[in-house]
C-alpha positions as CSV (number, residue, x, y, z in Angstrom):
1,M,22.1,6.3,-17.4
2,T,19.8,5.2,-14.5
3,F,16.0,5.6,-14.5
4,V,14.1,6.2,-11.2
5,N,10.4,5.4,-11.0
6,G,10.1,5.9,-14.7
7,K,10.1,9.7,-14.3
8,T,13.6,10.8,-13.5
9,F,17.0,9.6,-14.4
10,T,20.6,10.2,-13.5
11,V,23.5,10.4,-15.9
12,S,27.1,9.8,-15.1
13,F,29.8,11.9,-16.8
14,E,33.5,11.6,-16.8
15,V,35.8,14.6,-16.3
16,D,37.7,15.8,-19.3
17,K,39.6,18.5,-17.5
18,R,39.2,21.0,-14.6
19,V,40.0,24.7,-14.8
20,E,40.2,26.7,-11.6
21,H,39.3,30.3,-11.4
22,P,39.6,33.0,-8.7
23,F,36.9,33.4,-6.0
24,G,36.3,29.7,-5.6
25,Y,35.0,29.0,-9.2
26,L,35.8,25.8,-11.0
27,E,34.9,24.8,-14.6
28,V,34.6,21.0,-15.1
29,Y,34.7,20.0,-18.8
30,L,32.7,16.8,-19.3
31,R,33.1,13.5,-21.3
32,Y,30.3,11.0,-21.9
33,N,30.8,7.4,-23.1
34,G,34.5,8.2,-23.5
35,E,33.9,11.2,-25.9
36,K,34.1,14.9,-25.2
37,S,30.7,16.4,-24.3
38,P,29.8,19.9,-25.6
39,Y,29.1,20.9,-22.0
40,K,30.9,21.9,-18.9
41,A,29.8,22.4,-15.3
42,V,30.3,25.6,-13.4
43,V,31.0,25.0,-9.7
44,K,31.6,27.5,-6.9
45,D,32.9,26.5,-3.5
46,G,31.9,22.9,-4.2
47,K,28.3,23.8,-5.3
48,L,27.0,23.2,-8.8
49,M,25.9,26.5,-10.3
50,A,25.1,25.5,-13.9
51,I,25.7,23.2,-16.9
52,V,26.6,25.3,-19.9
53,K,28.1,25.0,-23.4
54,R,31.9,24.7,-23.6
55,G,32.1,28.0,-25.4
56,Y,30.4,29.9,-22.5
57,K,32.8,32.4,-20.9
58,L,32.6,32.4,-17.1
59,I,32.7,36.0,-15.7
60,P,32.7,35.9,-11.9
61,H,30.5,38.3,-10.1
62,E,33.4,39.4,-7.9
63,L,35.4,40.4,-11.0
64,I,32.5,42.6,-12.1
65,E,32.5,44.4,-8.8
66,K,36.3,44.9,-9.0
67,Y,36.1,46.7,-12.4
68,M,32.9,48.5,-11.6
69,L,34.3,50.1,-8.5
70,S,37.4,51.1,-10.4
71,V,35.3,53.8,-11.9
72,E,35.7,56.9,-9.8
73,G,32.4,58.2,-8.3
74,L,30.5,54.9,-8.3
75,K,29.0,53.3,-5.1
76,I,27.0,50.1,-4.8
77,V,23.8,50.9,-2.9
78,N,21.9,47.6,-3.4
79,K,22.9,44.1,-4.4
80,D,20.4,41.3,-5.1
81,D,22.5,38.2,-5.0
82,Y,20.8,34.9,-6.1
83,G,24.1,33.0,-6.4
84,N,23.9,32.3,-10.1
85,R,22.7,35.8,-10.9
86,V,23.5,39.2,-9.3
87,Y,21.9,42.6,-9.8
88,W,23.8,45.7,-8.6
89,E,22.2,49.1,-8.1
90,V,24.9,51.7,-8.4
91,E,24.8,55.4,-7.4
92,V,26.7,58.1,-9.4
93,E,28.5,60.7,-7.2
94,N,27.1,64.2,-7.5
95,D,24.2,63.1,-9.7
96,K,21.0,62.3,-7.8
97,E,19.0,61.8,-11.0
98,V,21.1,58.9,-12.5
99,K,21.9,55.4,-11.3
100,L,23.1,52.3,-13.0
101,M,21.8,48.7,-13.0
102,V,24.6,46.2,-13.6
103,I,23.6,42.6,-14.2
104,N,25.6,39.4,-14.5
105,S,25.1,35.7,-14.3
106,V,27.3,32.6,-14.2
107,D,24.7,30.2,-15.6
108,G,23.7,31.8,-18.9
109,S,20.5,33.3,-17.7
110,H,21.7,36.9,-18.3
111,A,24.3,38.5,-20.4
112,L,26.6,41.1,-18.7
113,M,24.5,44.2,-18.9
114,V,24.7,47.9,-17.9
115,Q,21.5,49.9,-17.9
116,T,20.7,53.4,-16.8
117,I,18.2,54.3,-14.1
118,F,16.6,57.7,-13.9
119,V,15.4,58.7,-10.5
120,V,12.3,60.9,-10.5
121,G,11.1,61.7,-7.0
122,D,10.5,58.3,-5.4
123,V,10.4,56.4,-8.7
124,K,13.2,54.6,-10.4
125,I,12.9,54.4,-14.2
126,L,15.0,51.7,-15.8
127,V,15.7,53.2,-19.2
128,P,14.1,51.6,-22.2
129,R,16.3,49.9,-24.8
130,V,16.6,52.8,-27.1
131,R,16.6,51.8,-30.8
132,S,18.5,54.8,-32.0
133,K,21.6,55.1,-34.1
134,K,22.9,58.0,-32.0
135,V,22.6,56.7,-28.5
136,A,22.8,53.4,-26.7
137,S,20.7,53.0,-23.5
138,E,21.9,49.5,-22.7
139,I,25.3,47.9,-23.0
140,K,25.1,44.1,-23.4
141,K,27.9,41.6,-23.5
142,V,27.0,38.0,-24.2
143,H,29.2,35.5,-22.3
144,K,31.4,34.6,-25.3
145,K,35.2,34.7,-25.7
146,S,34.8,38.3,-27.1
147,A,33.3,39.5,-23.8
148,K,36.1,41.3,-21.9
149,V,35.2,42.3,-18.4
150,E,38.3,44.6,-18.4
151,E,36.2,46.9,-20.7
152,L,33.5,47.3,-18.1
153,S,34.8,50.6,-16.7
154,T,34.8,52.0,-20.3
155,V,31.3,50.6,-20.9
156,I,30.0,52.3,-17.8
157,R,31.5,55.7,-18.8
158,E,29.8,55.4,-22.2
159,S,26.5,54.6,-20.6
160,L,26.7,57.6,-18.4
161,K,27.7,59.9,-21.2
162,A,24.7,58.8,-23.3
163,S,22.2,59.3,-20.4
164,K,21.4,62.9,-21.2
165,N,20.2,62.3,-24.7
166,I,18.2,59.3,-23.6
167,K,16.6,61.2,-20.8
168,D,15.4,63.9,-23.2
169,M,13.8,61.3,-25.4
170,V,12.1,59.6,-22.5
171,F,10.7,62.7,-20.9
172,K,9.3,64.0,-24.2
173,A,7.3,60.8,-24.5
174,F,6.2,61.2,-20.8
175,D,4.7,64.6,-21.6
176,Q,2.1,63.0,-24.0
177,P,-1.6,62.6,-23.0
178,A,-2.0,59.0,-21.9
179,A,-5.6,58.5,-23.0
180,G,-4.7,58.6,-26.7
181,F,-2.7,55.3,-26.4
182,K,-5.4,52.9,-25.3
183,D,-4.1,50.1,-27.6
184,V,-0.7,50.4,-26.1
185,W,-2.0,50.2,-22.5
186,D,-4.2,47.3,-23.4
187,M,-1.0,45.5,-24.6
188,V,0.7,46.3,-21.3
189,V,-2.3,45.0,-19.3
190,E,-2.1,41.7,-21.2
191,M,1.6,41.2,-20.4
192,I,2.0,42.2,-16.7
193,P,-0.1,41.2,-13.7
194,E,-3.3,43.2,-13.0
195,K,-2.0,44.3,-9.5
196,Y,0.4,46.7,-11.2
197,T,-2.1,48.2,-13.7
198,R,-5.6,48.0,-12.3
199,M,-5.7,51.3,-10.3
200,V,-4.0,53.5,-12.8
201,M,-6.1,52.2,-15.7
202,A,-9.2,52.9,-13.6
203,R,-8.1,56.4,-13.0
204,L,-7.3,56.9,-16.7
205,Y,-10.3,55.4,-18.4
206,G,-12.8,54.9,-15.5
207,A,-12.5,58.2,-13.7
208,K,-11.1,59.9,-16.9
209,E,-8.4,61.7,-15.1
210,N,-6.2,63.8,-17.3
211,L,-3.0,61.7,-16.9
212,T,0.2,61.9,-19.0
213,V,2.1,58.9,-20.3
214,G,4.6,59.6,-17.6
215,D,1.9,59.5,-14.9
216,V,0.8,56.1,-16.0
217,Y,4.3,54.7,-16.6
218,K,5.7,55.9,-13.2
219,E,2.8,54.5,-11.3
220,M,3.2,51.1,-12.7
221,M,7.0,51.3,-12.3
222,R,6.7,52.3,-8.7
223,K,4.5,49.2,-7.9
224,I,6.8,46.8,-9.7
225,W,10.0,48.1,-7.9
226,V,8.4,47.7,-4.4
227,S,6.8,44.3,-5.1
228,D,8.3,41.2,-3.3
229,T,8.9,39.3,-6.6
230,D,12.5,38.4,-7.6
231,M,14.5,40.8,-9.7
232,R,14.5,38.7,-12.9
233,T,10.7,38.8,-12.9
234,K,10.6,42.5,-12.2
235,L,12.9,43.1,-15.2
236,T,10.6,41.1,-17.4
237,F,7.7,43.3,-16.5
238,I,9.7,46.5,-16.8
239,N,10.9,45.5,-20.3
240,H,7.3,44.9,-21.3
241,M,6.5,48.4,-20.1
242,N,9.5,49.8,-21.9
243,D,8.5,48.2,-25.2
244,A,5.2,50.0,-24.8
245,L,6.9,53.3,-24.0
246,W,9.1,52.9,-27.1
247,I,6.0,52.5,-29.3
248,I,4.6,55.7,-27.9
249,A,7.9,57.6,-28.4
250,D,8.2,56.3,-31.9
251,A,4.6,57.2,-32.7
252,V,5.0,60.9,-31.6
253,G,8.3,61.3,-33.3
254,V,10.6,61.9,-30.3
255,V,13.1,59.3,-31.2
256,D,16.5,60.8,-31.9
257,G,18.0,59.0,-34.9
């Protein structure tokens, strides 16, 4: 261990073993002071991607695409690739109202996830994490040994099958008058930047426009999607909004199960 300027330090590890994977990935299991370390390095094409626990299961992005595109009728229309994290937006053939968001990481920052997107006009609605016994709006596989990428095609089909019930629940909540949920909107304003909420909140409580929950939600969602921030931050803001939407849906009794 070497200290530099009293602020940073470097640590030298020994290599316990190396495991090569397709698509240029390499896992380097580490030793320190002659003993096995609980960590390993994930390397791609000679570049360090992450230091993760030994039990972390590497799922290459390229493998995700392979199984995702094995599902008939799916087409990748957008791909945000940050190297260690990838976000795919996927169209569903013959259904202009439903898309999928598929997420993966090789550094532990995300689980492997499949989420449904509803397309309403020019607005994309990333479906809330529905807490219902009857439907599942989000499929999430943590990168452990039990996570099998081979099951991705089945997971996607299950997600699409559940989309109708979820859509009915979301749109029932959207029909509610927005003004009656001031405590909920106040919570949203505290959690996401003002630039996404200021104008619609002024319309709702300043100008006292007769807006629905859907009007408010979609306006905020539209602004988040078109912002120039990175996808991980967008998803953080969207999840805050979805938590609020769930509170409303639960309060008005539209949750199925």
